[in-house]
C-alpha positions as CSV (number, residue, x, y, z in Angstrom):
1,M,147.6,74.3,111.0
2,Q,148.9,71.4,113.1
3,N,152.7,71.4,112.4
4,P,155.1,71.2,115.2
5,A,156.7,74.6,114.6
6,W,153.3,76.3,114.7
7,Q,152.3,74.4,117.9
8,A,155.6,75.6,119.5
9,F,154.8,79.1,118.4
10,V,151.3,79.0,120.0
11,D,152.7,77.5,123.2
12,K,155.2,80.3,123.5
13,L,152.4,82.8,123.0
14,L,150.5,81.3,125.8
15,Q,153.5,81.6,128.1
16,L,153.6,85.3,127.8
17,K,152.1,86.9,130.8
18,T,151.5,90.6,129.8
19,K,150.4,92.7,126.9
20,E,153.8,94.3,127.0
21,Q,155.6,90.9,126.7
22,L,153.4,89.8,123.9
23,N,153.8,93.2,122.1
24,E,157.6,93.0,122.4
25,F,157.7,89.4,121.3
26,L,155.7,90.0,118.2
27,N,157.7,93.2,117.3
28,V,160.9,91.1,117.3
29,L,159.2,88.2,115.2
30,L,157.3,90.2,112.6
31,T,158.2,93.0,110.2
32,L,156.2,96.3,110.2
33,S,154.4,95.1,107.0
34,E,153.5,91.8,108.7
35,I,152.2,93.5,111.6
36,D,150.1,95.9,109.4
37,E,148.8,92.9,107.4
38,L,147.8,91.0,110.5
39,S,146.2,94.1,111.8
40,K,144.1,94.5,108.7
41,R,143.1,90.8,108.6
42,H,141.8,91.2,112.1
43,A,139.9,94.4,111.2
44,I,138.4,92.6,108.2
45,I,137.0,89.8,110.3
46,C,135.7,92.1,113.0
47,A,133.9,94.3,110.3
48,L,132.5,91.2,108.6
49,L,131.1,90.0,111.8
50,R,129.5,93.4,112.8
51,N,127.6,92.9,109.5
52,D,126.9,96.5,109.0
53,K,128.8,97.3,105.8
54,T,129.1,95.6,102.5
55,Q,132.4,93.7,101.6
56,R,133.1,96.6,99.1
57,E,132.5,99.2,101.9
58,I,134.8,97.2,104.2
59,A,137.5,97.0,101.5
60,R,137.3,100.8,100.8
61,D,137.4,101.9,104.4
62,L,140.2,99.6,105.4
63,K,142.0,100.3,102.1
64,V,142.4,96.5,101.4
65,S,141.5,94.5,98.3
66,I,138.0,93.1,97.9
67,A,139.8,89.6,97.5
68,N,141.2,90.0,101.0
69,V,137.7,90.8,102.4
70,S,136.2,87.9,100.3
71,R,138.8,85.6,101.7
72,G,137.9,86.6,105.2
73,A,134.2,86.1,104.5
74,N,134.8,82.6,103.1
75,E,136.8,81.6,106.2
76,L,133.9,82.8,108.4
77,K,131.6,80.5,106.6
78,T,133.6,77.4,107.8
79,C,134.3,78.4,111.4
80,S,132.1,77.8,114.6
81,D,130.2,80.5,116.4
82,Q,132.5,79.9,119.3
83,V,135.5,80.9,117.0
84,K,133.5,84.0,115.7
85,E,133.0,85.1,119.3
86,M,136.8,85.3,119.8
87,F,136.8,88.2,117.4
88,L,133.9,90.2,119.0
């Protein structure tokens, strides 16, 4: 995503110096359900990269839909190894 608002958001994240600052910033910006959703998406990608469970097992363990896990798997097919390493 290359729109100016997204780039401003990414730039702001890079300006934050501590974990506490980042946590406070995101808590103001995101609802509890959005935080939960992002956490689950991160967990899905990490689980897929570990490659020790099936997509159905990941969906069951994380209590997410198989469609969400499949979407994550499809995204991983198109990203570089360098990007994948960011999640490990």
